[in-house]
N, C-alpha and C positions, 0 to 999 in steps of 0.2 A: 522681345529682349532673347538672345541665339543666345548659345553654350554650346558652338562649336571648337574650339580651343580646352574642353572637357580631357584631358588621360582617363586614362583606368583600359590600359595594359590593351591586353586581345577585346575589352569589348569597344574598345576607343572607336572604332568606324562606326560601331550599333549609336553610340550615343551622340556624334556626333552627326549622324544623318536625322537621328529622332530630335538633335536640337535643332539643325534647320528647318523641319518641319512643321516646330513648332513656332514657331520667330514669326513676330510677324502677326501674327494674327494678330493679335492687343492693341496690334498700334495705330487703327482708327478711330469715330468715336465710337461710343457704344447707339446700339439705338438705339430709336425712341421708343421703335413699337415690337419691345424685346418677349418672348411668349416666357412665361413659366413651367416650370420643369424642377421634378429629383434630379439626382443624375444617379455615375456608378452605379453599385449593381442592383438600384432599386430606380432605375432612369423613366425620364420622361412619364411624370402625372399629366397626366391632357386632362386637366381640369379648366385650362384658361378654356381651352373648346366645349364644356358641356354649356355652367350656367352660372352666369355672373351671381346668380342670387342663392343663398344658402345652404347647409350644409352638404357632404360626402351621401351622407344615413338620407338625405332626402332624395338627393340625386340615386340613390340605388331604390331606392324604394320607387321612384317613379319609372325609373324604368325597367325594374321584375313587370310592374302594372302595365311598359308597354309592350313587353316582350311577354307577355301571357296574354296580350291581344290579338299583337301578331306574332307568333313566334316562326314565319319564317321572314323575318327584318331583319335584314342581314345588318343593316344601320344600328340598331338598337343591340340590336348581342353585339353588337363589338363598344356600343357605349358603355351596356353594362360588364364585358370582361373586365375592359377597362377601366372602371370605374372596384369596380373587385379587388382591383390590383393596387390604386388607392387609398381602400378602405386598411388591407394591408398595410399600408404604409404608416398610414393615421394608427393602428393597434397594435401591429402583431403580431397578428393575429391569423397562423399559419392555413385554415380556411378558406380564405377570401383566397391563397393561389388555387387550390382545388377548383372552387367554385368558378372563377376565372377561366382555368385550362377549360372546363364544361365548355360554359355559354363561347369562348371563344373557336373553341372547337365547332360544335354548330356550325357558326355564321363560317367561320372552312368549308365546310358539306357542304353550304348553299349555295356559296361560289367559292370555287377553289383557289383566284390571286385575287383575293380578299388582301387588302397591301395592310389593313390597320387591325385585323384576325391575325394575320401575319406576322406584323413586329412585335405585335401585342405581346402574342407568346414567342419570340422573343427576349419581351422585355421580361418576360415570365420567367423566362429557362434559366435569366438571367438572376431571377432573386430565387432560384429555388440550386440556385450550383451548379446548374449541368450548362458548363459554357461549351463544353461542339455542339451541342443541342441550338443551342444560343447562336452559337455564331452558322453554324448551316438555316438559323430562320431568318439570319440579319443579311446572308448573301441570297438569299432566297428573296427577301422584302424588297432590298438593293435592284436583283432582278424586277421586279414590277415594276416597281421606282427608281432608278438609279440618283434622279435628282431630292428626293425625299432625305431628308437632315437626316432626323432621327435614324433613319438607317445604319447608318457612319456609326453613330453612339451605339448602339447595339454591337455592331459590328467589332469597335471599338476594345468599347470594356471586355466581349469573350477574348479576345487576342491577350488583350494584361492579364487577363487570369491566365491564362495557355502560356505565359510567359515568351510570348512572337512580340514586342513592346515594339523592334519598329513599325510594322505593319500599323501596332492597334494606333503607333502616334499619328503616320498616315491618315489613318481615318478620321482623326481627331479632327485633324486639321482642316482635312475638308467639310465637313460637319458642322464646323466654326464658318469656313470660307462661304457653305453653303447658306447655314441660315447663324450670323449671333445670335448668341442666345443663352438663357441661366442654363440648361444641359450642356452645349459646348464648351462653356469659359467653366463651367467647371469639371470638366472634362479635362480641361486642358493645363486648369489647375492644376487634378490628379497626378494626370503629365511629371509636368513641373517637381512636385514634392518629388514624385517617385527616381528624377533628378537630379534633385538637393536642389535644385533652383527654391530655395525656400519667400525672395523675394519674388519672385513672378508669381510662386504656387499665388499668392496673398495676394497680388496685383488681380489676377482673375478672378480671385474668388470674389473679392470684392465685387468687381464689374458685373459677379453671379448674383449677390447680394441686391444688389443695382435692378436686378431686369425680373427679378422673384419678388417686384413692389406689386399688392394687392394680390402677392398668392398666403396668406397665410401658414398653412405649411411649405409648403416651397422656401417661406422667407425661413422658416424657424429651424428646417433642413439645412439651408445652407451656413446659416450662423454658426449650427454645430461644427457642420464644417474645415469652416473658416475661425471658431475656435482651436480645433484639436491643433492643426495647423500649427496656430502660436502652443498650446500645449503643449504637443510635441518638443518645442525647443525651449520650451523651462515659462514660459511667459504665462504665469498663472490670474494676474492682474486682468490680460486685452481676454484670454481665456472666457475666464468667471463674469466675460463684462460681456461676451458675447454669449454666453449660454443663457444669462438671466435674459437678453433682448429676448430670447427664441420663447424663453417661458413669457414673455407677455407678449408675444406674439401670434404662436401656440397655445392657448394656457392650458395645462396640462402632459405637454410635448412631454412621452418618456423620455427618449433620447438626451434629452435638455435637465430630469433629473437626473440622469442617470451620467450626465457627461459632468454636470453642477458637484453630483458627489466626488468624483476626482479628487476636483480645485478644492473642495471643504477639508477635502483626506488628508491631501498634502498642505495642509495651515494648517494640521493638527484639529479642525475642529472635524474629528470622529463622530462625536454623538448627530452632531448635525449632517455629516457626511452621512450615516447610517440611517439616520430617516429621510432623508433625500433618495437612495439608494431604494428602499420601503418601495416611499411609494412608488414607485418605477415600475418592483418586480411587482406591489401591490394591481398595477396595471395592465401589464403585462409579464407575463415571468418567462422572457426571453432568457439565451441561455446565458448571453453577458451577464442582464443585470446579477441575479441569480448569484452567478461566481464571483462579481467585483465585489456583490452583500458575506457571500460568503467570507474572503477574503480579508472583508475592514472589521466584519466579529471577531476572528483569528488575530489583528493587529492589534482590536477593545482584547482577546483577553479571553473570547465567549467559546468556548469551542465547542461547544455543547450545539450552537446555534451555529455557527460554522457549521457543523457535522450537516444540520440537519437544510440547510440554503444547498453544500454538498449532494447531498441525496437528490433532492428534485431534477440531477440537472440530464443523469438519465433520464426518466423521463421526461421531459420537456423533447429532448433531444426526441424520443423513441415518435414523438406528437407531429417533430417536424418532419423523420423523413416520412408517417403516415400522410406526410400532406408535400411530400414530394421534395422532398429538400433534401441536397446533399449534404452530412457533415462530418467527415470525418475529418478534414486536415482542425476545425474547430476543437472536434471530440477530444483529435489526440493532442489537443495542443491544453486541451485540461488537464485532462489522465499526465501529461510531459509532466506539468505546474506540479500539479499535489502529487507527482510519487502514486500513480494508481495504476497497477496493474502494465508497468512498461513495458516486458516484453512483446504484452497485444499493440503497447500505443505506439512503440515501435510499428508493428505489423500495418499498424492502421494508416501511418504516417506514410507510408512506402505510397499506400494505396491512396492516399491522398495528394503525394508527389506525384505517380504514374497520374491522374485525375490534371492534374493542378498543375505545370509544370511551371510557378512562380518565381519571384524570388519568396516570397509567403512560401509556397510548398517548401522549396529550396532551407530555409530557416528553420518549420518548423522538422525535416526531416534531423536537418542536421544536428537541430537540437535535442530530439527523440535520440541518437544513435548516442549522442554525448552525454545522457541520463542514466543510456547502460551503459559508459563504460565504452562504449569503440570512438574513442576523439580521434583519430586518425584516420579515422572514415568519414568524421564528421567533418573535417577542414577544412577538403574543398566547397563542402555544400555551402557554409560559412561564407567564404570567399562568396562562391558564388552567387547569396545572398545582397552580398554590397554593391554587387559588380553597377548595378544605374550610379553607387554614388548617393545613395536613400538614406537625409539624415535620421534616422531609428536609434535610438538611443536603446531599443530593445535585442536586437537586432550588435548592434556596438557589444552590450553586456553577453550574446548567447558569444557570439566571439569569444570574449574577453574571458571567459567562463573556461572554451575548447581550448583556450589556450593554455591558458592554468593548466587543464587535463594534460594536455599534453610536457608540464614542464617548463612551459614558455614563460619565467615571472615576467621577465623586463615585455614581454608584449602582451602578456595579460593583463599589467598593471596599465600600460597607456591605452587597452582598449575599454578598461574599466573604467578610468581614468575621461578617457571620451562619452564613453557614457551618459557618466554624475554632469558633468559639463555642458551639456548639450539639455539634459534632462532632468533635474536630483529627484524628482521624480515619479522616475517612468514606470515603475512599475511595484504595487504595493507591497509585492512575495515577493523579487529581486533588487529592488539598490538597496535593499537592505542588506542585503547579503554582496554585493559591489563593495560598498562601505567599506564592510564588514574586513573585506578581505585585503582594503588598501591602508583598513589602520596597521 
């Protein structure tokens, strides 16, 4: 499905070109032998190339034994490095990133043109939010093997986060043409979602889910991503069904607990939501889980418990940074939303925007300026954050808040109504504010 007639002002040429690049990839039948993979910022889970039986933990143990027995065996090093990344995806433990980095760099020292180590380091850089490094590694892997599809995924993911959407979508299109698979379908789905093509995004993600058959973690991941598209457009029932399916496919899947907690909170089942989010936090205390749990406690009127959760964020972020993960954008957004050191948060948002000039970087910097009372400076950034036509209720809310700050009452109300019409539960913190401002 193409989208060449979208009119978005100065961005129209970009969007038309991107739409043409994405169009047609999904017209043919789904492949009979699709590879399983993860996608976007934690791309290419290569477990389908490892072993059909056992768990990733057992796989890691076998590969560690193999590497100890033959420390110069590049193939074993490659597989161990990729398996560590799979463990990071399954557990959320950033220490596996450091382990993966060491093993893959050892493989490259033994074989400088090793494709798997090079592309694996590219995927690792994406997971660590080091997008310029990821782009360089993806291009190096492409030079080694121009016909390998996953290299285009690494390149495209990096370009998306660097705000270079036309090039990114061209890379995804090429990836899908070379190898229709879970990884390529999921990326095309994400690209269509960025372009505001929700039906097209759902279509692509359903093909990704079909391609994940037989890979429990990949299927769970894909179910959650598809559910998030429904969630973003206010379809709680469909989202909840997919989140429960993710937990059935991969029991204990923390991203499933977190996502389902959002649905339960939206339905007013706050006690159940807190219990689900607590399970996610108890398993892997990722910043987004802890922050959500804190917000739920605050909504429930338990400020003491909320404060305890918020206090953990800095500790967790330091752990991520210690394992090579850049957290500037996420840290800035948390601090801005919770009115923590707003001037420092603005400085952090500027750094993040320089490093990550995407629509998310634009949105966070614009929101940081607005929360610091600099709304005239914030408005152009909010406009840029919406330049692709993305249907994102939080970005709509930010635009409404900025317009309100500037005294543009009618325009502000239009954006606030648009946010709530798209997803009445888009934020535990800000959806109630939007409703209050419209009352």
